[in-house]
N, C-alpha and C positions, 0 to 999 in steps of 0.2 A: 475232447477233454482238455487238450492244450489251450484251445481258445477260451474255454470256460474258466481256466485257472489263471489266465494272463492278467486279469484285473487284480489278483492277489499276489502277483509276483513281486519279488523284492525290487524296489526302485533302484535305479542306477544313475549316478552323477557322472557324466562324461566330460563336461566342461563348464566352467564358471568364468564369466567375463564382466568387467565393468561396463555398464550400459552406455557410457559416454566414450571411453577410450577404446573399448572393444578389446582390451588386453587384460592381463592378470595383475592389475594394480588395484588395490583395495584400501579403503579406510572405513572407519565406523560410520554407519548411516548411508553408505553409498548404494546406488541402485545397481542391480545385477541382472544379467541374462543367464539363466541356467538351462543347460541342455542335457538330455539323457534319455531315460526310458522309465515307464511304470509310474508316471506322476499322476495318473488318473485324469479326471476332467472337472473336478470340483475343488475350488480353493479351500473350502471348509474342511476337506479331508486331508489336506497337506499340512505337515508341521516341519518347519525348517529350523534346525538348531545349529548355532555357531558358537563354539567356545562355551557351551552350557547356557547360552542365551537364545531367546526366540527371535528369529527374523520374521519379517512381515511379507506375506505373499501379496503382490500388487497386480490387480487385474485378474484376468481369467487364466486358467491352467489348461494346457493341452497335454496329451500323453507324453510328449517328449520335450516340451519347452515350457518355461514359466519365467516371470520376472519377480524380483524380490528386493527388499531393502535390508541391508545388514543392520544388526542392532546398533543403536547410536552410542551405546556405552561399552563397546568392545575395547579391551586393552590392546596395546601395540604388540606386535610380534606374531609368531606362528600360532595358528589355531586350526580347528577342523570343523567341517560342515557335514551334517547328515540330513537326509530327507526321509521322513516317515509318512507313509500312505497306507491307511487302513490297517495299522498295526505292524506293517512291514517297514524296516529301517534299512537304508542304504549303507554301503561301506563308507567310511569317512573320506572326505575330500579335503586336501590340504590347501590352506589359504595363508597369506601373510598380510597383516594389517599394518598400514602406515598412518602417519598423521593426516596426509592428504592424498587424494587420487583424482585430481581435476580432469574433467573431460567435457568438451562442449556437447550440448544435448539439444536435439530438435524438439520444439514445442509447436504444435500446429503446422508442422512441415518446415519450420524455419528456426534458425539459431538466433538471429539478430532482429530486433524490432526498433523502429523509429519511435520518437517520443509521442507521436500521434497514434500509436498502436498499429501502424502499418508495418508489414514485414519488410525488411531490407532486401531489395532485389535490384537488378540492373535498371528497372523502370522507376524504382523508388529508392535510390541509393542513400546511404548515410552521408550527411553533409558535414564538412569540417566546421567545427564550432558548435555542432548540435549534439544532443544526448542520444545515446543508443543503449538498449538493454540487451544483454546476452544471457542465454540460459545454459546452465552447466550442472554437472553432478560432481560429487566428491570434494567439496570445498571445506569439509571438516566440521568442527564443533560450532554450535550456535549458542548465543546467550540471550534469553534462557534456552535450556535444552528442550527440544521438541520430541516427545515420545516416539519410539519406533512405530512406523506405519501410520502416523498422524499427519494430516495436512493442516498447517497452521491457517488461522483465519486472517492474519495480517503478516506482512513480511517480518521475519525474525533475523536480526543481524548475525553475521558470522563473527567468530572470535578473532580471526585473522583476516585482514583485508588484502585481496590480491593486488598485484601490479599488472598493468596491461599496456600493450603498445600496439599501434596500428602503423603498418609500413615502416617499422623501426622507430617511430616517434612515440615517446611516452604519453599516455593518455591519463587524464585526471579521473579517478574512480570516485564517484559521489556516494555510492551505496553498494553493499554486498550482503545479500540476505537469502534465507530460505524463502522461496516464493510462496505467496498465499495461495491456498487451494490446491497445492500440489505436494505429493509425498516425495521427499528426497531430491527435489529440483531446486536449484539456486538461481537467483537473478543478480547480475552485476551490471550496474548502470554507470556509463562512462561518457566522457565528451570526446568526440573525434578531434584529434589535434589539428590546430590551424596549420594550413600548408600541406596537409596530406594530399598526395596526388590522386587524381581521378583514376578510376579503374578498380579491378579486383585486387585488394591488398590483404596481406597476411595480418591476422590478429593473434598476438601471443600473450598468454596469461600465465603468470607464475605466482607461486605461493611460497612463503618462507624464503624467498630469494633464489630458490634453485629448482623447485618442483614445477614443471611445466605441463600445462594442459595439452593433451594429445587426442587425436591426431591434429596436425596443423590445419587451420581453417582460414578461408578467405572471405572478405566482406566487400560488397560493392560500395565504392565511395564516389561521390560526385555532387554537383549542385542540384538543388531541387527548386522548381518553380514555386513561388509563394502560393499558399492554399487559404481558402476561406476557413473560418473557425468551424469546429465540429464539437457539439455539446455531448456530454456523456452522463451527467448527473446533476442534481440540485439537492442541497442539504440545508437544514436549519442551522443558522450561524452559531447557535449556542449548544444545542444538543447533538449536532451532526447527524440527526436522523434523516435518512434519505426520503425525499419527497416523491410520492407515487399516488396512485388513484385512491388509496386508503388513508394517506397522510398528506393533507394539503398544506400549502403555505398561506400565510396571512398577509394582507396588505400592510404596508408600513413596518415590515419585519426584516431583520437581517437574515440573509441567506448567502450561501456559498455556491457558486456555479463552477462546475468543472468542465473544461473545454480545451481542445488542442488548437494549435496555430494562433496563439495570442501574441506572437512577436518574440522579441529577444530581451526586452527590458522589464524589470520589476519596478513598480512604483515604490517610493519611499514616503513614509508618513501617511497621513489621512487625506484622501482625495476629495472627500465630501465638501461641497455639493456638486462637484464636477461630474459630468455625464460621459466624459471620454478621457482616455489616456493613451498616448502614442498610437492614435488611430483606432483603439479598441473601445467599443461602446456596447451597451445592452439595452434592448427595448422589450417592453411588455405590451403586447397588442399595439405596438407602434409608439408607446409612451417611453421616453428615455428614463433610465433608472440612475439615481445618484450612486456613484462608485465610492467605495472606501479603499479597496486595494485591488490592483491588478498584478498578480504574481505569475508572470509567464513561465518562470522556471518550475513552478508547481502546477501549471495548467489550472489555475484557480483565480476566480474573481469574487471578491466580497462586496456586497452591495445592499441597498434597501429596495424592497419591492414598492413600486409606486402606490401611493394612497388611493389613486383614482380607480384602481383595478377592482372589479366586482368581487365580493366575498364568496359568491355562490356559483361562479362560472369556471371555465377553463381558460387560462391565459396562454398565449403563444409567445414564447421567448425567442428572440433572435440575438445572436452575438455577432458583431460585425468587426472587420478589420479593413485594412487598405484594399484588400482584394474584393471584399463584399460580405454579405451576411451569411450566417449559417442557415441550415435548414431549420424550420420552426420546431421548437421543443415544447410539447404540451405539458403545462403545469396545472394541476388541480388546485383550486383556491379554497380557502376556509376562513371563517370569521376570526378564528384564533389559532395559533400554533405556538404555545408558550414554551419558552426555553430559558432557563437561568444560565447566565454566563458562569463558567467555572474555571478554576485554576488547579493545575496539578500540584499536589503536595510533595515537595522534595523529600520529606521525611517518610513518605509512604506512597510509592508510585501507583498503588492500586486505589488511592483515595483522591477525590477531587472536591475542592471546597468552593462553595458559591462565591461569586463576586459580590461581596457585601461590605458596606461601610457603616460605621456608627453615624447616626443622623447628623448632618451639618458639620462633618469633620472629614479629614482625609484618613482617619484611622481605619485599618482593615480589620474585619471580623474574621478570625481564623483560629485554629487550634494553636496552643502555645508551642507545640513541637514544630508546626509548619512555620510559624514566625521565626523560631530559632534557626531552622534550616535555611530560610531565606536571608536571615541576618537582620530582621526587624526587631527593634527593642519593644518591650511592653509599652502601652500607650498611657497608662495612668500617670497623671501629673504633667503630661507634655501638652504643648499648644495644639489647638485643633487642626492646624495645617501640617502637623508633623506626619512623616511617613513612619508608621509603626503597625503592630499587629498584636491582637490578643483575643481571647474568647469573649463572646457576649454573655451576659447573665440576665436572668428574668428581670423585666422592667426596663431594659435598655431599648431605646428607639434605634432602629436600623433602617438602612436603605438597601434594597435588593435590586440588582441590575439584571434585567431580563429583556427578552424580545418576544414578538409574536402575540402581544396582548390585543392586537387589532387596531382599527382606525382610532385616531385621537381627534376629538372635537371640542369646541369651546364649552366649558363647564360639563363635559361628558355628555352633552345633549345629543342623542343619536339622530335628531332631526336637523342638526346644524351641519354645515359642510366640514369635512375633515381637514386637518392641517395639510396644506398643500405639499406635494412631494418636493423634497429638497430644501424645505425650510426648517428652522430650529424652533422648538416649542418655547414660549416665553417662560422666564424663570419664576414667574409668580404662580405657576401651576394651573393657570386658567384654562389651558388646553390639556385634556386628559382623556383616558379611555372611559 
């Protein structure tokens, strides 16, 4: 009888700790480890309430342990937690909520990751002058707010940016955000200070000038041998659609390649028609591709797919640096992959406007609110070369800027050879799709 009734016993909360600090420091949205008894074995049967707000159960539940995320909108100060399982509610458990409760947190078995995605270890140390990403919990509010129990699809910035040091040297923090695809886990990207000694060095993170992440952690620092590039993805240069077996890229289209180990320099201005920058080049089936930008800090290359590549095959892309080429990346090709270039509207962040001009002018076609937000005057009455913006009306001739319309040939004749890779089409429009 005792065993039969155990599943219906009142749950008991014995301890609640921050999943990163492993102590009793808490803030809104922080991840928790909860220990006790009578929690059941199914997350759907468990209801955790904190200060009258529902927390989120994360992952699986065992009889005596579970993980959870505190509500992201909890007020500061003393509050109480209860756990209800199958209609039985625990006695309240006291918590105190602060602004921040930072703690380093292991993701995939490691806290720190190099910019190429490799974990920081003694064999792959963090190098001075290079970027590293650390994972944490308890960094507080984000903007915008991410609902409790939700994993964002893109990194969401924190309201307060932490300060960080390595071996006592201040490190430059480039971003602090809730990590994409993870509930309640933050990522902080920073540059290891120049002159940081080799070996295991303490990393200290503080928020608000005084709240320090605990426990203290160490990170391996040292020099790394240069590596060949490693590709991760290809996107349409206008729509940012990821290219895969079902979404091919077109010859003579703009694409963005994402790859690690591109060096330390970012290009400035337009590189076209150059096919290399600072030792970095890209080839499609051995044909060099004209580059537009090499942005090593973003692990990104913007370029034009060579016109000579077949529209109906699979192309092998290799990215090379001074060390050598990457492994081949297979790219499905397609006759067309149309994407209109777009601009974000400062007056409405959720709206993007096409890159469109009034024909034969420099006048931008855009909503009046967008023009005002950018600072462009209305165009009516201004010279054709003026920088301005206003909406188009029926009957106006416009020019739409796009990519991925396919190969361009003289007079649009599909039997004539396409415009050679790296050359600019004549202004008379005689070479077209």
